[in-house]
C-alpha positions as CSV (number, residue, x, y, z in Angstrom):
1,M,0.0,0.0,0.0
2,T,1.4,3.3,-1.1
3,Q,1.0,6.2,1.3
4,Q,1.4,9.8,0.3
5,P,2.1,11.7,3.5
6,E,3.1,14.8,1.6
7,L,-0.5,15.3,0.5
8,S,-3.2,16.7,2.7
9,P,-5.9,14.4,4.0
10,S,-8.6,16.0,1.8
11,T,-6.4,15.4,-1.3
12,R,-5.7,11.8,-0.3
13,L,-9.4,11.1,0.0
14,V,-9.8,12.1,-3.6
15,V,-6.7,10.5,-5.2
16,G,-6.4,7.3,-3.1
17,G,-7.6,3.9,-4.2
18,R,-7.7,4.7,-7.9
19,P,-6.4,2.6,-10.8
20,A,-2.8,3.1,-12.0
21,H,-2.1,6.2,-14.1
22,E,-1.9,4.4,-17.4
23,H,-3.2,5.3,-20.9
24,N,-6.8,4.4,-21.3
25,A,-7.1,3.2,-17.7
26,P,-10.4,4.1,-16.1
27,V,-10.5,7.0,-13.6
28,N,-12.6,5.0,-11.2
29,P,-12.0,1.3,-10.2
30,P,-14.3,-1.2,-11.7
31,I,-16.9,-3.2,-9.8
32,Q,-15.9,-6.9,-9.7
33,M,-19.0,-8.9,-9.9
34,S,-17.9,-12.5,-9.5
35,S,-18.4,-15.0,-6.7
36,T,-15.4,-17.2,-7.8
37,Y,-12.2,-17.0,-9.7
38,R,-10.4,-19.2,-12.2
39,Q,-8.0,-21.6,-10.5
40,V,-5.7,-24.4,-11.8
41,G,-3.6,-26.2,-9.3
42,P,-3.4,-25.5,-5.5
43,S,-6.2,-23.3,-4.1
44,G,-5.3,-19.9,-2.7
45,I,-6.8,-16.9,-1.0
46,D,-7.8,-15.5,-4.3
47,S,-10.0,-18.5,-5.2
48,Y,-13.4,-17.3,-4.0
49,A,-15.1,-14.0,-3.4
50,R,-15.5,-14.6,0.3
51,F,-11.8,-14.3,0.6
52,T,-11.1,-11.3,-1.6
53,N,-12.6,-8.9,-4.1
54,Q,-10.7,-6.1,-5.8
55,S,-13.7,-3.9,-5.3
56,W,-12.8,-3.7,-1.6
57,D,-9.3,-2.5,-2.2
58,G,-9.8,1.2,-2.9
59,L,-11.8,2.0,0.3
60,E,-9.5,-0.2,2.4
61,Q,-6.5,1.7,1.2
62,V,-7.9,5.1,1.6
63,I,-9.2,4.7,5.2
64,S,-6.0,2.9,6.3
65,D,-4.0,5.7,4.9
66,L,-6.0,8.3,6.7
67,E,-5.8,6.4,10.0
68,G,-2.1,5.9,9.7
69,G,-2.3,2.1,9.3
70,Q,0.7,0.1,8.1
71,L,-1.6,-2.6,6.6
72,P,-4.7,-2.3,4.4
73,G,-8.0,-1.9,6.1
74,L,-10.5,-4.7,6.3
75,L,-13.9,-4.0,4.8
76,F,-17.0,-5.6,6.3
77,A,-20.7,-5.9,5.4
78,S,-21.7,-3.5,8.2
79,G,-20.3,-1.6,11.1
80,M,-21.6,-4.3,13.5
81,A,-19.7,-6.9,11.5
82,A,-16.6,-4.9,12.0
83,V,-17.3,-4.5,15.7
84,A,-18.0,-8.3,16.0
85,S,-14.7,-9.1,14.4
86,V,-12.9,-7.3,17.2
87,L,-15.0,-8.3,20.2
88,N,-15.0,-12.0,19.2
89,L,-11.2,-12.0,19.4
90,V,-11.5,-12.5,23.1
91,P,-11.4,-16.2,24.1
92,V,-13.4,-18.0,26.7
93,G,-12.7,-16.7,30.2
94,G,-11.5,-13.3,28.8
95,T,-12.5,-9.8,29.7
96,I,-13.9,-6.9,27.7
97,L,-13.8,-3.4,29.2
98,M,-16.0,-0.8,27.6
99,P,-17.5,2.6,28.5
100,A,-20.8,2.7,30.4
101,H,-22.2,4.7,27.5
102,T,-21.4,3.0,24.2
103,Y,-23.3,2.3,21.0
104,M,-26.0,0.0,22.2
105,A,-25.4,-2.6,19.4
106,S,-21.7,-3.0,20.5
107,V,-23.0,-3.4,24.1
108,T,-25.4,-6.0,22.8
109,I,-22.6,-8.2,21.3
110,A,-20.6,-7.9,24.5
111,N,-23.6,-8.8,26.7
112,Q,-24.4,-11.8,24.5
113,L,-20.9,-13.1,24.9
114,E,-21.2,-12.6,28.6
115,Q,-24.6,-14.3,28.8
116,R,-23.1,-17.3,27.0
117,G,-20.4,-17.5,29.6
118,V,-17.6,-16.6,27.1
119,V,-16.4,-13.3,28.6
120,K,-16.7,-11.0,31.5
121,V,-17.8,-7.4,30.7
122,V,-16.6,-4.5,32.8
123,R,-18.2,-1.1,32.3
124,L,-16.0,2.0,32.6
125,D,-16.7,5.6,33.7
126,I,-14.7,6.8,30.8
127,E,-14.5,10.5,31.9
128,N,-12.8,9.4,35.1
129,T,-9.3,8.5,33.9
130,E,-8.1,7.4,37.4
131,S,-11.0,5.0,37.7
132,V,-10.4,3.6,34.2
133,L,-6.7,3.0,34.9
134,E,-7.6,1.2,38.1
135,D,-10.0,-1.0,36.2
136,L,-7.4,-1.8,33.6
137,T,-4.8,-2.7,36.2
138,N,-7.3,-5.0,38.0
139,A,-8.3,-6.7,34.8
140,A,-4.7,-7.3,33.7
141,A,-3.8,-8.7,37.1
142,A,-6.8,-11.0,37.2
143,A,-6.0,-12.3,33.7
144,G,-2.3,-12.7,34.4
145,V,-1.3,-10.7,31.3
146,D,1.6,-8.3,30.8
147,A,3.2,-6.4,28.0
148,N,5.7,-9.3,27.3
149,S,3.0,-12.0,26.8
150,V,0.3,-10.5,24.6
151,N,-1.6,-13.0,22.4
152,Y,-3.0,-10.6,19.9
153,A,-5.0,-13.2,18.0
154,A,-6.8,-14.2,21.2
155,P,-6.4,-11.4,23.8
156,K,-7.4,-12.3,27.3
157,V,-8.3,-8.7,28.0
158,L,-9.7,-6.3,25.4
159,L,-10.3,-2.6,25.9
160,W,-13.1,-1.2,23.7
161,L,-13.4,2.6,23.6
162,E,-15.5,5.3,22.1
163,S,-14.5,8.9,22.3
164,P,-16.7,10.8,22.0
165,T,-19.2,8.3,23.4
166,N,-22.6,7.5,21.9
167,P,-24.9,9.2,22.8
168,M,-23.5,11.2,25.8
169,L,-20.5,12.7,23.9
170,E,-18.1,12.0,26.8
171,V,-14.4,12.3,25.9
172,A,-11.8,9.9,27.1
173,D,-8.2,10.8,27.7
174,L,-7.1,8.5,24.9
175,P,-3.3,8.9,25.2
176,A,-3.3,8.2,28.9
177,I,-5.7,5.3,28.8
178,L,-4.2,3.6,25.6
179,S,-0.7,4.0,27.0
180,A,-1.7,2.3,30.2
181,A,-3.4,-0.5,28.3
182,K,-0.3,-1.1,26.2
183,S,2.0,-1.2,29.3
184,L,-0.3,-3.8,30.9
185,G,-0.5,-6.1,27.9
186,I,-4.2,-5.2,27.1
187,V,-5.2,-5.0,23.5
188,S,-7.1,-1.8,22.7
189,A,-9.7,-0.9,20.0
190,V,-11.3,2.5,19.4
191,D,-14.6,3.0,17.6
192,N,-13.8,6.2,15.6
193,T,-17.1,6.5,13.9
194,F,-18.1,9.8,15.5
195,A,-14.8,11.6,14.9
196,T,-14.0,10.1,11.5
197,P,-10.4,9.7,10.4
198,L,-10.2,13.4,9.7
199,G,-11.1,14.3,13.3
200,Q,-9.0,11.8,15.2
201,Q,-6.4,9.0,14.5
202,P,-6.5,6.6,17.4
203,L,-3.6,4.4,16.1
204,A,-1.3,7.4,16.6
205,L,-2.7,7.8,20.1
206,G,-1.7,4.3,21.0
207,A,-4.7,2.1,19.9
208,D,-4.1,-1.4,18.4
209,I,-7.3,-1.3,16.3
210,V,-9.5,1.4,14.9
211,A,-13.1,0.5,13.8
212,H,-15.7,2.4,11.9
213,S,-19.3,2.1,10.9
214,A,-18.6,3.2,7.3
215,T,-22.4,3.3,6.9
216,K,-22.1,6.7,8.6
217,S,-19.8,9.6,7.6
218,I,-17.4,7.6,5.5
219,A,-20.1,6.5,2.9
220,G,-22.1,9.5,4.0
221,H,-25.4,9.3,2.2
222,S,-27.5,6.9,4.3
223,D,-27.8,4.4,1.5
224,V,-25.3,1.7,2.2
225,L,-24.2,-0.6,5.1
226,L,-20.4,-1.0,5.5
227,G,-17.8,-1.4,8.3
228,I,-14.1,-1.2,8.4
229,T,-11.2,-2.0,10.8
230,V,-7.6,-0.8,10.6
231,T,-4.6,-2.1,12.4
232,S,-0.8,-2.1,12.0
233,N,-0.5,-5.4,13.9
234,K,-0.3,-8.4,11.5
235,E,-1.6,-10.9,14.1
236,L,-4.7,-8.8,14.7
237,Y,-5.1,-8.2,10.9
238,D,-5.0,-12.0,10.3
239,A,-7.4,-12.8,13.1
240,M,-10.0,-10.2,11.9
241,Q,-9.6,-11.2,8.3
242,A,-10.1,-14.9,9.3
243,Y,-13.3,-13.9,11.2
244,R,-14.5,-12.0,8.1
245,T,-13.9,-14.9,5.8
246,S,-15.2,-17.7,8.0
247,N,-18.3,-15.8,9.2
248,G,-19.2,-14.4,5.7
249,A,-19.1,-10.9,7.0
250,I,-18.1,-9.5,3.6
251,A,-19.1,-6.4,1.8
252,G,-20.8,-6.6,-1.5
253,P,-18.8,-5.2,-4.4
254,F,-21.4,-2.6,-5.3
255,E,-21.6,-1.4,-1.6
256,A,-17.8,-1.1,-1.6
257,W,-18.0,1.0,-4.7
258,L,-20.6,3.2,-3.2
259,G,-18.5,3.6,-0.1
260,L,-15.5,4.6,-2.1
261,R,-17.5,7.1,-4.1
262,G,-18.9,8.6,-0.9
263,V,-15.6,9.0,0.8
264,R,-14.3,11.2,-1.9
265,T,-16.4,14.1,-0.5
266,L,-15.8,13.3,3.2
267,A,-13.7,16.4,3.9
268,L,-16.3,18.7,2.3
269,R,-19.2,17.0,4.1
270,V,-17.5,16.8,7.5
271,G,-16.3,20.4,7.3
272,K,-19.8,21.7,6.7
273,A,-21.6,19.3,9.1
274,N,-19.1,20.0,11.9
275,A,-19.4,23.8,11.5
276,N,-23.2,23.4,11.6
277,A,-23.0,21.3,14.8
278,L,-20.8,23.8,16.6
279,E,-23.1,26.7,15.7
280,L,-26.2,24.8,16.8
281,A,-24.5,23.8,20.1
282,R,-23.6,27.4,20.7
283,R,-27.2,28.6,20.2
284,L,-29.1,25.7,21.9
285,K,-27.1,25.9,25.2
286,D,-28.9,29.2,25.9
287,H,-32.4,28.1,24.9
288,P,-34.9,28.1,27.9
289,A,-36.2,24.6,27.2
290,V,-32.8,23.0,26.9
291,Q,-31.4,21.7,30.2
292,A,-28.0,20.6,28.9
293,V,-25.9,20.4,25.7
294,R,-23.0,18.0,25.2
295,Y,-20.7,18.8,22.3
296,P,-16.9,18.6,22.8
297,G,-16.4,21.7,20.6
298,L,-17.9,23.9,23.2
299,P,-15.3,25.5,25.5
300,E,-17.5,25.0,28.5
301,D,-18.1,21.3,27.7
302,P,-16.4,18.9,30.3
303,G,-14.6,17.1,27.5
304,Y,-13.4,20.2,25.6
305,E,-9.7,20.3,26.8
306,R,-9.2,16.7,26.1
307,A,-10.9,16.9,22.7
308,A,-8.9,20.0,21.7
309,A,-5.7,18.1,22.6
310,Q,-6.4,14.9,20.7
311,M,-8.8,15.8,18.0
312,Q,-8.5,17.8,14.8
313,S,-12.3,18.5,14.7
314,F,-15.2,17.8,17.0
315,G,-17.7,15.9,14.9
316,C,-21.2,16.3,13.6
317,V,-23.0,14.8,16.6
318,L,-24.3,16.6,19.7
319,S,-26.9,15.8,22.3
320,I,-29.4,18.1,24.0
321,T,-31.5,17.3,27.0
322,L,-34.9,19.1,27.1
323,D,-36.8,20.2,30.1
324,A,-39.7,18.1,28.9
325,T,-41.4,14.8,29.4
326,P,-40.7,11.8,27.1
327,E,-44.1,12.4,25.4
328,Q,-43.3,16.1,24.8
329,T,-39.9,15.2,23.5
330,D,-41.5,12.7,21.0
331,D,-43.9,15.5,20.0
332,V,-40.9,17.7,19.2
333,L,-39.8,15.1,16.7
334,R,-43.3,14.9,15.1
335,A,-43.3,18.7,14.6
336,L,-40.0,18.8,12.7
337,Q,-40.1,19.6,9.0
338,V,-36.4,19.8,8.0
339,W,-34.9,17.4,10.5
340,T,-35.7,13.7,9.9
341,P,-36.5,11.6,13.0
342,A,-34.4,8.5,12.4
343,T,-31.6,6.6,13.8
344,S,-28.1,6.6,12.4
345,L,-25.8,9.6,11.8
346,G,-23.2,11.0,9.4
347,G,-25.3,11.5,6.3
348,V,-25.8,14.6,4.3
349,E,-29.2,15.1,5.9
350,S,-29.8,16.0,9.6
351,L,-31.2,13.3,11.8
352,V,-32.5,13.4,15.3
353,E,-33.5,10.7,17.7
354,R,-34.7,10.3,21.3
355,R,-32.3,7.6,22.4
356,R,-34.2,6.2,25.4
357,R,-36.9,5.0,23.1
358,H,-34.6,2.0,22.7
359,A,-35.1,-0.4,25.5
360,A,-31.4,-1.4,25.4
361,E,-30.2,2.1,26.4
362,P,-29.1,2.4,30.0
363,D,-31.2,4.3,32.6
364,S,-28.4,6.9,32.9
365,I,-29.4,8.2,29.5
366,P,-32.0,11.0,30.2
367,E,-35.5,10.3,28.8
368,S,-35.6,13.7,27.1
369,L,-32.1,13.4,25.5
370,L,-32.1,14.0,21.8
371,R,-29.1,12.9,19.7
372,L,-28.6,15.3,16.8
373,S,-26.7,14.1,13.8
374,V,-26.1,17.4,11.9
375,G,-26.0,17.4,8.1
376,I,-25.0,19.9,5.5
377,E,-28.2,21.9,5.2
378,D,-28.2,25.6,5.9
379,V,-27.7,26.1,9.6
380,E,-30.3,28.8,9.8
381,D,-32.9,26.4,8.5
382,L,-31.8,23.7,10.9
383,Y,-32.0,26.0,13.9
384,A,-35.3,27.6,12.9
385,D,-36.9,24.2,12.4
386,L,-35.7,22.7,15.7
387,V,-36.5,25.8,17.8
388,T,-39.9,26.2,16.3
389,A,-40.7,22.6,17.2
390,I,-39.3,22.9,20.7
391,N,-41.1,26.2,21.4
392,A,-44.4,24.9,20.2
393,T,-44.2,21.6,22.0
394,V,-42.3,22.3,25.2
395,L,-43.0,26.0,25.8
396,G,-46.5,26.1,24.3
397,E,-45.8,28.9,21.9
398,E,-47.8,29.1,18.7
399,K,-45.9,28.5,15.5
């Protein structure tokens, strides 16, 4: 894989993963629609489409390059397939540590593994670094692991992180926590979906694995399911690739092509969406019906100093907690005209969701919390639509 560090990230997004510069070569890579490949003699990894497809290569190269990986990325059929490839590395009797507030589908996988007696799950107060370091130390001691005896293909202890977290937007001290994990022989993975590779590079901060739901900002148009992992560790790469192959967690060639097409505009989309998110956070924090706003780009946010030190941008997601009942909060969503009430995030359109409508969300998520995924619309339209709905529903003002 050829990296071009002399080029800016926004340029690498556009030029990466394309065919060679040859006369009459296509500008864009072709879609390889074949389930099997010609073989004569011994079988190899290139014998069947569950093992490999050249349609994956471009997106795998581009994301790995942006994340600073020394190996190509591994493309999966969905973000959850990518997450599963990491969490299922942990053998029977192992431990998974993850934040108390984490994407609920990731929690579901961990809980299922625990319910089947495969692993123990430890939930972390991710904003309390001292507490996290204590939990890491205890887990390493209980498992008998250290930095000199790490089995990357089957780690006895796995640290799974989000920063910022979903949906509470808490920020972890990634350099401190990841450094401690490495010194203790704990394998670490960071879900970087919220930040995107343009906003944060966890490998450079000490992580062993980076995972993305490429369904979100990377593909960017709410029309495809994809996931990707990146690592510079060959043992981890081989283990995740083996999981992808044996479990059939592979991306379709057309979906991979759509993901690569979407990522070309990532810098433009992220720049606009992040600017919109910051402006909305600034305005909404002073609204009389808003109890709290969490966005790491606000100087008064508890995670601001950490985010400013380890992130290049603050993301397109914020959360607001309304001074309202759950029913009133749902009514706000019904009154919206520009925003779309829907799950997911990172698309060109702005989405909003009351997260506690999901039974799997923990009780510590406020009933009236709205997670806002900000898109690329005009910020004045977004603000006016949201405030009109809040004022009419919560404050009882006429539209």
